[in-house]
PAKERO-686421 format. One record per residue (C-alpha): x, y, z. Coordinates in pm, whole numbers, plus 50000, padded with zeros to 5 digits. Each point is the difference from the previous one (the first is absolute). Layout:
! PAKERO-686421
XYZ;...
***
This chain:
! PAKERO-686421
049604478786507;498215009849720;499134969749683;498244987549739;498594972349780;498614998949670;499634973749768;498335005449671;499094969749746;498994992849610;499674970049836;498704997549605;499954962449870;498554999049650;501574976049718;499045006149659;499304969249777;499775008149629;499454971149813;500365001749589;498874969349801;501274993849654;499034975349747;502764978649888;500784988549664;501754968050125;498074970349949;498204980550285;498005016850282;499655036449951;502255017350291;500465036050174;502175018450167;499395018750350;502425025350068;499795012750369;500805036450123;500005003650372;499975035550182;500304999550394;501515024150294;499915000650331;501145019850360;500874977650293;497445006750297;500964996050397;498394969050170;501364971849692;501744969150051;503625008450065;502474992549749;497424991049778;499695026649694;497015012249826;501315008849744;499324975049681;503014985649836;498854972949783;496584988249824;498444965149989;497994998549717;498054965449913;496444991549782;497914968449944;498225003749598;498534977449726;500724962250010;501665000450375;502695023249850;502265020850295;502895020750000;501805011850304;502705028349976;501555024650228;501935030149915;501615030550185;499245021349742;496865019949939;499474982549697;499854966449849;499124983749670;498404964949985;499774986849643;497864969749915;496834999650188;496614977549874;497495025549924;497135006750148;498644999650385;503115004750259;500155002150394;503005020750092;501405005550330;502945024950092;501735002250352;502665024050091;502424989150257;503245019350173;503354991149946;499654974050274;497414980649829;497305012350197;496524999049834;498635038150058;497195007649779;497994977249708;497865008049743;497584977249787;498275006449671;498064982149721;500535009149653;499744984449636;503255000449782;498835006549669;501125011449634;500005037050068;502165015350275;498054997950346;501285022750248;499174989350379;500785014150315;500874975950325;499455021850283;501854987550314;497375003750262;499964971550194;502674995050312;501494965849999;499564969650312;499755009950339;503105014550259;500215007150342;499795027250250;502445000250271;499715035750198;501145005650332;498855031150217;501675011450279;499965025550339;501835001850286;497924983450272;500935026250257;497825026449786;496904981549984;498164981450313;497494982549810;500894995649679;497894982849706;500675003449607;497134998149693;501304995149666;497784999149676;500564992849629;497975012149734;500564984949643;499755018649692;496044993549976;499445018550301;499564968550270;501245000650342;501504973650223;501374999750369;502884983150047;501214986250322;502994992350131;502074967949941;502245016150280;499075020150254;501975012950260;498435031150071;500854995950337;503795009749898;499215023249730;499894981749697;497234976649796;500354982149665;498004995949740;500404974649721;497404988949731;499964983349666;498305023449700;499335000349693;502305018749754;499255041449947;499835027950170;498595006950352;499145031850242;501214992250322;499175014650352;500924996850311;498925018850370;501914994150371;497645005850265;499755000950361;497454987450170;497875004949699;501225036749933;502155002849683;503005016950005;502214995949723;499464983949650;501005001049669;498654989849616;502294986749734;499854983449674;501344962549965;500684978449703;499764965050012;501854976649745;499944964949911;502124975750217;501385029450176;499855019450359;499115034950015;502125005050338;499965034550230;500105013150343;498375031550104;500675014150333;497465023750153;502015029950122;499585026950226;502265027049908;499955039249993;500145006049560;498145021049799;501445001649628;498075000449648;501744987549695;500735025149755;498124983949726;498224965149951;498924978249656;496794990550043;497474983249712;497115013449815;496724978249997;501194985549647;503714992250167;502285025349833;502405011250236;499455036750150;502545023950222;498165016450290;500895019350294;497974989150342;499385034050187;498165015350282;501794980650294;501545026050241;502894992750122;498835001250373;496784982449966;497395008850269;498354969950221;496014998749961;500005029849717;498634992049673;502824995549729;499865001449649;502644986049702;499664998449656;501774988349697;500365020949728;501665001849651;500615018349684;497524974249820;496275000549975;500254960650051;497724981550284;501654983550257;497714971750166;501945005250352;499314982950275;501225014450347;500574982750314;500995007250343;501474976450222;498834971249818;496265015349960;498665013449675;498935032250036;499325018349700;499934995249626;500925024849714;502905023749947;499885014650352;498604987650415;499575018150286;500814987050336;500445003250374;502824980150219;500444995350338;503055009950185;503344974849849;500874989349708;498374991249712;500494983349629;497945011749717;500124978949680;498585010049678;499444975049724;498644999449631;499454969749781;499435005449624;497874978849761;503024981149898;501454969750148;501765005350293;500685038149915;500365016950340;501125027550147;500195013550393;502005021850264;500434995950316;500215031950297;500984994850341;499135026750253;499735015750357;496915014450157;500255021950297;497705022850206;500735035949842;499155032050215;501265026150223;502914989450230;499154988450360;496274995449888;498214969850074;498234986349704;496984974150074;500654966049891;497604976150096;496855001550291;500764966550098;496284986950117;499694972050256;499664977949756;502415007749691;503744984049971;499234967750187;500085023550347;497645012350230;499885033250100;498345008450333;498695033850158;503045014150235;502394969849849;503815006850099;502905002949798;503425003649934;501735009249662;503514983249994;502795001349668;500174987349684;496075007949975;498794975250284;496955008350222;498914979650331;496225005050044;498594987850313;496274987849976;498275004650362;496564985649826;501544968749848;502584998250301;502794995049709;503675018349900;500385003349620;503445007149863;499335012649647;502235019249731;499125029849779;499824986249652;498795023049731;497745023250222;498164971650168;500814971650310;501484970549931;499864973750331;503054985350099;499344984750300;496584998750262;500584987750342;497024995950235;499094992450372;499844961149875;503635000149914;502264991550290;502405031850109;498145024749833;497755027050218;497455015449758;497175014550236;499285038450041;503085008849898;500945033850096;503175013949825;502674983149750;503515010550012;502754993649773;503795001650117;501964998549703;503584992450216;498634968750141;497724991549736;497334996150223;496295007349982;498295011350363;496674992650042;497615012350287;496644986350063;497645003950252;498944962250072;503054992850240;500435023749992;503234998049899;502955009549745;501414973449732;503205000949853;500094981549664;503265001849746;499365007949697;501674983949720;500525026849710;500324971149730;496994982550063;498055025350181;499244974850259;499325006050378;501314979850310;498825007050351;503665001750192;498615014050355;496995013250154;499815030350259;497264996350288;497995034750095;501905004450301;501665036049982;500875004450373;500544975550299;501725007750348;499094979950319;495894996949976;499425026649741;500044985549640;498415021949711;498764985649668;498675020949642;497374984949859;500765022649668;503215007849883;500035018249664;502075026949819;503714989450008;502655018749986;503444988250010;502965013250247;502945003249743;502335002150234;499524966550206;497744981949765;497124999650282;496825001349772;497185021150210;495865001049958;497395022250155;497854980450271;496324998849908;497985022450252;502815015650179;503105029249988;502454972049968;502384980749792;501964972750067;502974981449799;499964968049817;503954986450006;499754981849637;503484997449989;500014977250269;501424960549941;497744984650280;496585001350082;501395007750373;501715025349870;497205016349833;497914997150303;502085034950132;497465028350012;501335033949892;496945025350078;499025038250036;496935016850151;499535038649907;498095027450190;496674990050214;498304971949872;496274994849914;500385007149633;502484982349712;501785015949695;498654995349671;503325003849824;503305003950024;503615003649773;503425002750043;502635018249786;502054979849734;502854993750284;497424995950281;501705024850179;496645019750021;496794987150092;496395021849958;496884981650154;496155014249951;496594995850178;496415015449889;498854985350303;502255018450237;500645027249755;503685002549996;503304994649819;502754984450182;503735008149843;502904983050163;503684992649907;502634971350088;502125000350317;503735009749930;500714978250296;498014972750031;498804997849661;496734996450035;497475008949694;497325017850177;501815027650232;499505033350040;496715005949948;497745031649993;496264993549981;497985028449840;496285001850111;496675015049817;501265033650124;502895002149726;498925008249701;498294973049753;500794970350240;496454993650070;499024968049829;503414991049883;499564966849845;502994987449751;503205011549945;503104992349782;503575013149973;501045014249683;503575005050113;502544994750282;498515032550187;497205004649840;496264985550037;496515006449925;496994987850167;496335003049893;497005010450167;496415001949929;500505027549793;503275007049941;503814985949907;502615017050233;503625004149913;502254998950300;503655000750058;502124992550320;502045031450123;503324993650026;500254987350339;497944972049909;497855006050292;496785016749861;498185005949623;499435029249797;496644998949774;501435017749659;496854995249767;496214989550052;498364988449683;496184999749986;497494985449718;499425033449765;503405012650067;501694986749669;502094971150196;497814968249918;496844987150210;502025007650381;497144985550125;498434971350216;503444980749937;500534969450143;503134985449876;503305015249835;502864982949857;503215012549820;501964987249720;503244975750096;501765029549863;497815024950218;499625018149686;496084996450025;497525000750235;496494982249961;497305003950201;496614984950026;496375018350060;497334977350056;497405028350047;500625014249699;501264970149804;503045013849905;503524987149950;502705029250018;503495004549866;502615026550117;503265005849881;502505002850289;502645030849936;503304982250047;502235022650221;497195019750157;496904972249994;497405020849935;496994987149860;498435007649633;496794984649898;500154976849660;497244986849945;496324987350193;499124964349895;496034993350068;499184964550080;496494997349897;497434980750259;503454988150163;499985007950325;504224993650037;501065000350398;503514982549994;502635004849742;503584984049933;502935001849798;502744978049833;503425001450106;501205010249651;496995028749973;498634982949701;496474991050133;497365007250241;497214983650158;496995014150177;497384981550170;496945010450178;497984987350309;496514996349840;500834989149634;500824964349899;502895015349744;503495010850017;501355029949750;503204991949834;501935025049845;502995005149830;502245028850069;501315024049675;503905003049990;
***
């Protein structure tokens, strides 16, 4: 949905007082006549007292003169004659009121009424009395984890004050500010912050009127819209209305890139505009240049003329997005060990969940952080430590998310064990449900235990969650849908061909009917298919050893189709297909560095997008992340781009369930790279 908001204002308040003193031929004290001419124009403003017209409907004119003489008249016209005034010094005061009798403006002047005509101008340049500001800011409590607001007022002299909320309900998404202020015009700026980081804001003018309340409710919105008004009315430095256009803002605003917008008009007038981005001043003059993070933003441009309350403004709301080649990750942030309120250690374990949620397991800190990706940074929602009952956070090895049961499964070497946590998608909280010990085989006096379990893969036929056993060429399953601890104790394991080595990686096809395991230690590629008779996931196996070309050093594997997969060696990326019988493989393509097919060297991990349209490969030794498009139907690979990672030695990679984010971690660096994948 596209929307636009723009509000423009001009107030010009001037009263011309013409006093003509004439000699009087009648006997008695000499007197004169006062003729008062009034001229005024005004236009309304966004933040004004409700039901309070700001147009002057009548004028109260009063004066004090010689010998204590006074007069007091009112008129709804722009001209009034006052006769019989004593000659001499007079103090005259004029008040402009609206139709409800509310004082709006006043002006005073001292003059002498003499025998010759005198022309005196009274300028209504003072706003009268005090009024109340009642401003409510609100947002959705679901969007902001640790919200706070900052509201500032700038008066006509440029003095700034920060207001404190009178009603602070930030935890539920709103705050209210109420303040008694001198009548006048103010600039108000407000910012919504999360953990001290500004994420939204606005700037606007407000009018305070005597004995009235200026009341408004501002909602910070997070929506997709970018619409420019065709034209806006600003005021120049003299307060004259100037018709302008705002130009330069593209329909798609690129995040993190410079954007320049400007005011253009057919006039040569000088507009002293002030530009605000999300409530923070960013520029002055006819144009401004800014950069924005991902998300919704508000750009306000305000101009104030020399005349009293002569104001003009415009507001544009827009959405900033990552713009680039479809499927290619764009780096949002290098999240270091002390940024975003989270600590990242070398070799941290991560898992991306739906709705921009990232779980980070920190083994140095021995903590599990549940974070949300907000505007290209991480916001910590919950932290769980060993000191908290029911949380196992030491020596974590892998994290898996099962959307069907809404469980987060975390394995650790400290038990060793596997912990099953219920995940609440609304609050993003983890609650321990069951714990599986490390026994994976038990028969008679023979009991086998794993020291480490990682690289989880789900058998989609029966819901068993398999993992690689560290140091062995075996897999074992965790029955994650068990209702009781006793049921969870059931052991389902499998060993493969010889012993004394371990698999470095494995993968299953989208249906989990095909499985491939690789080992650089044993120089092998093992392919398998599900048994049609028993339904066992890893059956019908065939082992390829180093006598098969391009098998030596096989270290990572990834399916790019139901029967098509790629595996990597030290120097190659090999594409293979299952044969028609499903019990053998055929090598269809071999890619090497320098042949135009990307880095294809030193690949340690590969993932596909959820749609299986793109393949991402990670090469730590080359400091490179490569992107391939997977051809629909043929499942051929076409290299799109190589993304250099500089000095970052990325070793592990996670992609989000919706394919919008990619996280790369390192076994040596205390940071992680957060990417957004272009759509």
